[in-house]
N, C-alpha and C positions, 0 to 999 in steps of 0.2 A: 497395373493401374497407374496412369500418369499422375504425378504429384502436382498439386495446385500451388505449391510453394514457389515454383520457378517457371519461367516461360517455356513454351513448347519446344524451342530449339535446343535447350540445354542438354537433353538426353543424347544429342548427337555429338556433344563434346566429350573430351576426356574428363575424369573426375576433377582434375586440377583446373581444367578450363571451365567446367561448370561452376566450381566454387568461386573462381575469379569473377565470372559474370554475375553470380548471385551477390558477391560482395559489393559490387557497384550498386545493385538495387538496395542493399542494406543501408548504404550511405544515405540514400534518399529517404528510406524509412526512418532512420535515426533522426534526420532533420525534422521530419513530420512530428515524431513523438516529442522531441525536445521543444519545438515551436509550440506545440499544443500545450504542453505542461507549463511553459513560461506564460502563455496567455491565460491559462486557467489560474495560475498562481497570482498573476496581476489582478484578475477579477476577484479572486478570493481576498486579497489584501485590501482592495478598495472596498469591498463589501464589509470586511471586518472593521475597517476604519469608521465606516458610517454606522454600523450596528453598535459598536462600543460606545457611541455617543447617544444612541437611542435606548439601549437596554443596559441594565445593571450587570455587574460581574456575576451576580447570583444566577442570572439567566443562563450564562455560559456554563456555570457549574451544573445546573439541571441537565442541560444538553449533554454535558460530559458523562453524567451518570447514565442517561438513556443510551448513549453511544456505547458505553462500556458493557451494558447489559446485552445490547444487540450483537456486539462483537463476541461476547461470551457464548451466546446461544449459537451463533454462526460457526464458530470454531469447534464447538463440541460436536457438530454434525457435518463437518467438512469432509467431502468425499472426492476432492480433487477433480471436479468436472472439467474445468478449463484445460488443465494439463492432459487429462484423459482424451478429450476430443481433439485437441491440437495434434497429439502424437499418433492418434489412431488412423489406420489406413482407410477405414470406411467412413470417415467423418463428413463426407459429402453425400452419403446415401440417406434417403428419406426415412427408411425403416429404422436405421441406426439412430438418427436424430430424434425420431419419435420416442424411441425407447429411453434415451437419455433424458429427454424433456420430461417424460412421465416420472422418472425417478426423482428429478429435481423438484417437480410439482409436489410429489408426496412429501419430500423433505420440507418444503416451504410451508405446507399446510400444518404439518406437525409442529414446526417452529412457531408459527403464528399463534396456534392454540396454546403452546407451552408458555410463551411470553404473557399471553392474556391471563392464564390461570395463576401464574407465579408472580405477577406484578405486585400484588399485595404483600406476600411474604418477603419479597426482595426489598421493597421499600421499608418494611418493618425492620429487617436485618440491618439495613444501612442507617437506621435511626431517623429516617426522613419519610414518614407515612404520607406526607403531602404529594409524594412522587408516584403514588399508585397509578393514577390514570395517565399521566404523561408516559410512564414506562409501557403501559398496556397499549396505548395508541402507537408508540414507537415500534411495537412489534409488527405493525402492518407492513413494514419494510420487507419482510420475508414473503408475504403474500404477493406483493407487486413484483418482486423479483421472480417468484415462481411462475407467475402468469406471463412473463416476458418471453420472447422468442430466444432461440439459441443462436440467432444470427450474429450477435456481437461476439460470440465465441468462435464460430466458423469464419468470421471475417478476419480474425487474427491469422488463422492458417492460410487463408486465401489472399492475404496482403491487401485487404481493403482498408488501409489505415487512414486514407484521406476521409473516407466516409465516417469511420469511427471518430476521427478527430473533430469533424464537423458536429457530430452528435455531442461529444464531450464539451466542446466550447459552447454550443447552443444551450445545453442544459445548465451549464455553469452560469451563463448570463441570466437564464430564466430563474435559477435558484436565488441569485443575488437580488434580482428585481422583485420576485415574489416575497422574499423575506423582508425586504425593506418596506414593501407595501403592507404586509401583515403586521410589521412592527408599528406602523402608523396607526393601526387599528387596536392591537392588543397591548402593546407596550410591555410584554413579558415573554417568557420562554415559549408560550403557545405560538407565537409568531414564527419561530424557527421550526417547530414541530409541524405545523400546518404547511409551511412552505416546502419542507422536505418531502412530505407526502405528495404534494402537488407535483414536485419534480419527479418522483418515482412513477406517478401515473403518466407523465409526459414521456419518460424514458421507456416505459412499457409500450406505449403506442408507437414510438419511433423505432423500436426493435422490429416491428412488423412493417411499418410504413416505408422505412428506408431500405429494406431488403426484399427483393421479390422472392416469392415462393418460400416464405419463412413461416407460414402457418403450420402448426403441429397438431397431431391427434394423439389421443390416449392409446398407448401401446405398452403394456407391462411385459417385461421379459426377465425371467429368472436367470437365463444365461447371461444377460447384460449385467445383472446384479452381481453375479459371481465374477465376471470379468473385471468389472469396475473395482470390486473389493480386492481382487488379486493385485491390480495395479496400484490402488491407493491405500492399502492397509498401513504402510509405513507413513504415508502422507497424513492419514487420519490420526494415527498415534502422535505424529509430530505436531499437528495442529492443536491437539489437546494440550501438549506442552506449551505451544505458542500462546494458548489461552491463559495459562498460568503466568507465563513470562510477560505477556503484553498487558494483562489486567491487574496484576498484583499491586502495582503502584497505585492504580486508580481505586482499588478496593481499600487499601491502607489509607490513602490520602482523603478519600471521600468520607471515611469514618472519623479521621483525626482533624481534618480541616473544616472550618465553616464553609458553607456553599460559596460564599463570595471569594474566599481564598482559593478554594478548589477551582473556581472559575478562572482565576489568574493562571493557575497551573495548566488548565486545559487550553487556555488561550496560547500560552507559551508552547504547549505540546502541539497545537495546531500549526503554529508558525514553524516549529522544528520539523513537522511532518511534510511541509510544503515541498522540500526537495525530494522527499521519499516518494511523492507522487510520480516524479520523473523516473525514479528507480523502478517502481512497479510497472510503469508504462513501457519503459525500455526493455527490461528483462523479459516481460511477458509478451510483448508485441513484436520485438525485434530479435533479442538475443536467443531466447529459448527456441522459437521456430527455426532460427538459423542453425543452432547447434543440433537440433533434432534432425535436420536435413543432412548435416555433415555426418552424423552418426549413422545414417542410413546409407550414404553414398561413399564416403571416404573417411572412416573412423580414424585412420592412421594420421590424418591431418588435424585432429581435434585440438591439440595444444596450440598449433600455429593459428588456427582460425579463432580459437577462444580469445587469444590476446589481440589478434588483428582486428576483430570485430569490436572489442570493448575498450581499447586503449584511449582513443580520442575522447569518447564520452566520459570515461572514468577520470581522465586528467582534468577536463573542463569542470566536471561535477566536483571533484576533490578541491580544486581551487575555489570554486564558488561557495561551497559549504564551509570551507575554511574561512573565507571572508565573512560569512554569516556569523560564525563563532566569534570572530574578532570584533564585529560591529554590533553584536546582539543588543547590548544595553542602549546604545544610541538609537538603534532602529526602533525599539519600543518607545523611547522618549519622543521620537519624531512622529510615530504613527498614532499613538494613543494619548489620552489625557492623563494627568498625574495619578489617578486612581489605579492605573495599571502598571506603574513603574516596576513593581516587584517581578512582573512577568519577564523582564529583561534578564534578570539573574537566572531564572529557571531556563530561559531560552538558550543561554550560553552553555549550560550544562547538557541539556537534552540534544542539542545539535551535534554533540560529539558522536552519539550513536548514528545520527543521520549521515555523518561523514563516512563511517565505515559500512553503512548499509549497501552502497553500490557494490563494493567488492564482495561482501558476504553473500548478498543475493545472487550475484553473478556466479559465484562458486557453487551455490545451491543448484542453479539451473544447469551448469555443465555436469554436475553429478547425476541429476535426473536424466539428462539427455544421453549419458553414457550407460544408463541402466542401473545406477547406484542410488535408488530411491531411499535406501536405508540411511543415507547420509543426512537427509533432512531431519530424521528422527534423532540420530546421534548428536547432531549439531545442537538441536534444541535441548537435549539432555545436558550438554555442556553449559548452555545458557541458563538452564534451570538451576544447576548446581551453583553457578556464580550468583544468581539472583537470591537463592535461599540463604546460602552461607554469607555472602557479602551483604545482602539486605538486612539480615538479622543483626549482624555485627554493627552495620552502619546505623540502623534504627536505635540500637541500644546506646551507642556512644554519641550519635549526632542528632537523633530524632528524625522527623520527616525529611529534612533536607538531605540526610544521609541516604535515604531511599532514593531520592531524586538523583544523587550522584551515581548510585549503582545502576539505575535505569539508563543514565546518560552514558555509561561506559560499557553496557552489556554487549553491544555489537563489536567492540574491540575484542572481547573474549571470543565471539563467534568468528572474527577474522583470523585470530591466531589458530583456532581449531581448523578453519578452512584451509589455511596454508599447509598444515600437516597433511590434510586429505589430498590436496593437489600434489604435494611432494610424493605421497605414497603411490599415487596413480600416474606419476611422471608427467604431470601437467603444469608444474610450478615453474615460473620464470621469475627468479628473484630480482634481477635488475629492474624489470618492469613493475613489479610490485612496489619496490622502493621508490620508483619514479612517481607513482601515484601518491605515496605518503609525502614526498617532497612537494608535490603540487598542493596538497592540503596545508602543509606548513607554510608555504608561500602565501596561500590565501589568508591564513590567520594573521601573518605578519602584515600583509596589505590591509586587512581589516582594522587592525590595531592602529596602524599609522594613519589610515584614512579617518578613523574615529577621532584621533587626537587632532588632526588638522582641521576637521570640521568644527570641533569644539573651540579651537583657538580662533578660527576665522569668524565664527558666528556667535562667540561668547556664550556657548551652551555649557552649563555647569550641572 
């Protein structure tokens, strides 16, 4: 079967020639992903600036709790659908896609029902019973995702990145506009909840309208269930660990912080996560499909292609996120009013993990592409050990801010673990890894100097 990852002429080339030709295509794909994420983040920042002047910090705290609940339920049931479809040889066959879509729909219905039934007990556990119905309505996320087509997944394999980017940017603009409109009416967290559900409905419609022949039918297959479980069993176990790792801070802080202070933390967390959106887009839409193709065609070139594909994005990303760390406090002062100043301190800490996320995520993708799915699980075990031990000690001696410091450095632990895995499989290039770290250090220094100059020139104190 001809691969849809590369043009028709590539099979007539040698493996090295095919890889060189595909690399040129990757450069274009990378530019699309980077451009899309930059535009999305600009829209997100503009929307945030407007909404923080229309809504209280408490509203962002409520949305933070709802998001945390949704992520928890989602990760508890993650079955690695995207990676499974992108890597599978039959991912463009109608029967195969019908079977995968059916499994995803079953999962979505169970999740929607589970959130609705458990919304009350969850709100009581958090000591915030007023969040019962906001949490329940937030669970509709899973229903709309389940009803969507698989076209956005197959489009990654088929390199339809321009179309995916157009959808991403369009829905981002719609989200900002709808949220501002709802905020004019409700003036509370319901504005964000309603606007988010409106966006999910739009995304569901676009998943069919923007891709021909994307309609699916119910087709349950026990064989597909077994195959997916065999592929994703380590991914599923890993995502359960990711659940604990990614949500422990929010559980602790949502119980110990008032909603307004938790809202400041979530605002900083959102700003720190802005670069991470670029990471997920790049590794999922560019790097992993590329490495999966190399694994099939010329596995002996994996180390060379791994670094050749990721170095330029990693250097630019490292310098940019380093700059974010250096300028974090001033950024918050310029973007938001004085009620939100504490978020700048949180941002500088949380952005440390954002810096290491590009490298740690890239290592995870090359491990999966080479057939070492177990790595995802073991890396998360290392993260969990650091979070539990470090978090307990930090909370005991420093309180909630100690937990924030542990969360802000957890990807450093993952990076160290990843380097050992690369070395074990003879994929590590030490000089290039050090170059990425130097780019980050240069970004931090540039951010600090830039922050000092701006304060001096404009008399900002």
